N, C-alpha and C positions, 0 to 999 in steps of 0.2 A: 504493499499500499503506500503511497505517496501522498503527502499531505503539501497542498499548494497554499491555500488562504489566500486568492489572488481574484482579483474581478476578472471574469470571463464575459464573452458575449453569449447572447441570449440563448443560442441553438447548439450552444458546448455540451450541455448535460444531453441532449439527444443523441449528439454526434459520439459522444462516449459509450453511450449505452448501445447505440448500434453496433458495436464493436462487440460487445458481449461483455461489457465491463461496467460498473454500478459507479455512478459519481453520487457524492452527497453535496449539497448545497443548500444554502439558507439565503433568505432575502436579509438584506442589509438595511439598519436604518438611515436616516438622510446624512446624518452627521459621519458615520463610518463610510457611507458611499461616496460623502464628499472628498474624504481622507483617501480612499481606494482609487478615485478617478485620479486625483494629483499623482499617488503613486504609478499608476497605469501608464499616464502621460510619461513620467520619467523613463518608464520600463520602454515602452516604443521607441522614444527619443534614442535611447540606448542601442535598442535593436536597429534602427536605421541607421547608426554610426557605426555598428559594426557588420552592417549589410556589405556584401563582397561584390555583388555585381549590379547593374542598373535594375534588373526585375525585381531583385531582392528589396532594394532599394524604395523601388515604387511602391512594392507591396507594404512594407514598412510604413512609407508617407501615409498610405492608405489607411492604414490602423491608426496611425498619430490623430489625421482628421477626425476619423470615427470618435476617439476620445475626445478631440476638441468637441464636436458635435453633442457628445454626451454630457459636457460639462456645459455648454453653453444651455443645454434642455434643463439641465439640474439647476441654473441660474435663473430659469424663466425666460432665456433670451433666444429667439428666433434666430434661424441662418440667416434671413434677410436683415433683421436688426445688426447681427454681427457685421454683415458685410458692410452695411452704413458705415459703421465704426471703423472698419479697415479703410474702406475707400476715403473717408474724412481725413482717416491719418495720413493715407499715400497723399491725397491732394496737398495736405499740408506740410509735410516732411519728405516727400517722394517714395519709391521703391527702391529696388536693389539691381533694377536694369542694368544701370552703368557700371556696376561692379567696382565701386568706389572701396578704397581703403584709407582710413584717415590714420597718417603717419604721426603727426605730431601738430600741436598747436602752440602758438607764442605769444 
């Protein structure tokens, strides 16, 4: 038996059971869920940074975005509202398309 104690996607218990194994799960309260979303965000970021090829990196980015969407939902913010914030910040401060590295400021 392996003990995980981690946030999982909704269909993971069915996937595990389809392989003839038994998954023990429980529903978290709001505070624990918020904490575990933050843990999952870091986990997915680490997996993205460790991915060796482009297809794995893309898959990990998809996982990161899924966690971001879950965090937004948990905060009661829609993806559309989040995009407004992102676009306003981009309009004010720019994006990252120019690949600029700030070397120093005097």
